[in-house]
C-alpha positions in Angstrom: 0.2 -0.1 0.0 1.9 3.2 -1.0 0.3 6.0 1.5 1.6 10.2 0.8 2.2 11.8 4.4 2.6 15.4 3.8 3.3 17.6 6.9 1.5 20.2 7.0 3.0 24.1 7.1 2.9 26.2 10.1 3.1 30.5 10.1 6.9 29.3 10.4 7.7 27.4 7.3 5.6 30.4 5.4 8.0 32.9 6.3 10.8 30.7 5.1 11.3 30.5 9.0 14.3 27.7 8.6 14.7 24.3 11.6 17.8 24.3 13.8 20.5 21.3 13.3 18.7 19.9 16.5 15.6 19.4 14.2 17.2 18.6 10.8 19.1 15.9 12.1 16.5 14.4 13.8 14.6 14.6 10.5 17.9 13.0 8.4 17.8 9.9 10.5 14.6 9.6 10.8 13.6 9.1 7.0 17.4 7.2 7.3 15.3 4.8 8.6 12.5 5.4 6.8 15.1 4.2 3.7 17.3 0.8 6.0 13.2 -0.1 6.5 11.9 -0.3 3.1 8.9 1.8 3.7 10.6 5.5 2.0 10.2 5.9 -1.9 10.3 9.5 -1.4 10.3 12.9 -0.4 11.3 16.6 0.6 10.5 19.9 2.0 8.4 22.4 0.0 9.0 26.2 -0.2 6.2 28.3 0.7 3.6 29.3 -1.6 4.8 32.4 -1.6 7.3 31.1 -4.2 4.7 28.9 -5.0 1.5 28.6 -8.1 -2.0 27.6 -8.4 -3.7 26.5 -11.8 -7.0 27.0 -11.6 -9.7 25.1 -14.5 -13.0 26.3 -15.1 -13.9 24.1 -19.0 -11.5 24.9 -21.6 -9.1 28.2 -19.7 -7.2 28.4 -17.1 -6.0 30.9 -14.8 -2.3 31.0 -13.0 -2.8 32.6 -9.4 0.5 32.9 -7.6 1.2 32.9 -3.9 1.0 32.9 -1.5 -2.1 31.2 -0.6 -4.3 31.9 2.7 -5.0 29.1 5.2 -1.9 27.7 5.9 -2.9 24.8 8.0 -4.2 23.7 5.0 -0.4 24.2 3.4 2.4 21.3 2.5 5.5 22.4 3.4 6.8 18.7 2.7 6.0 14.8 1.9 7.2 11.7 1.5 5.7 8.3 -0.2 5.8 4.9 2.5 5.8 1.8 1.1 3.6 0.0 3.9 1.9 -3.0 4.8 -0.9 -1.4 5.6 -2.3 2.3 7.2 -2.2 0.5 10.6 2.3 1.3 9.5 2.1 4.2 8.4 0.8 5.7 11.8 3.2 3.6 14.1 5.3 5.4 12.2 4.3 8.6 11.6 4.0 8.5 15.5 7.5 7.8 15.6 8.5 11.0 13.9 10.4 13.6 15.4 7.5 16.7 15.3 8.9 18.2 12.3 8.7 21.9 12.5 9.5 24.5 15.6 5.8 24.5 17.4 2.3 22.4 16.9 2.3 20.7 13.7 0.2 18.4 12.2 1.2 15.3 9.7 -1.2 13.7 7.6 -1.9 10.2 6.2 -3.3 9.2 2.8 -3.2 6.2 0.5 -3.4 6.3 -2.9 -6.0 4.3 -5.6 -3.9 1.4 -6.8 -5.1 0.5 -10.1 -8.5 -2.3 -8.3 -10.4 1.2 -7.8 -10.3 2.0 -11.0 -12.2 -1.6 -12.1 -15.4 -0.3 -13.2 -13.9 1.7 -15.6 -10.4 0.6 -17.2 -10.0 -1.0 -19.9 -7.6 -3.3 -20.6 -6.3 -1.1 -23.7 -6.1 1.5 -20.1 -4.0 -0.6 -17.7 -1.8 -1.5 -20.4 -1.0 2.0 -20.3 -0.8 3.0 -17.3 1.5 -0.2 -15.9 4.3 1.4 -19.0 4.2 4.7 -18.1 4.5 3.3 -14.1 7.1 1.1 -15.4 9.4 4.1 -17.2 8.6 6.1 -14.9 10.5 3.5 -12.0 13.4 3.1 -14.8 14.3 6.3 -14.7 
């Protein structure tokens, strides 16, 4: 089961406040543990939303919206992609995580869709196309 673990943004992360050395070291150690256990697929921190853009869709129209974006608590400051047995294992690993921010913070865990979830609408041709694309990505 693949899950995306979001590190939710805080006012400090949105201001671009860098972590203290101790936090950076603790997160590095945690990432090593995840990697050594075969859990971590990828992960990174994200710059504040003031560096970002959003693309709004309305039918054929596209509108570019420059950051920063409101509602800091709804933003993401970083992420991991984990491969776990189930949600219980993901929660157990997340509970071992050092607090990713200097003050109160949150992680959010969301499971990925699997091909089986789309069984009702997935034609054999589409399934083959998606599998070829995944193989190409994994081959990089």
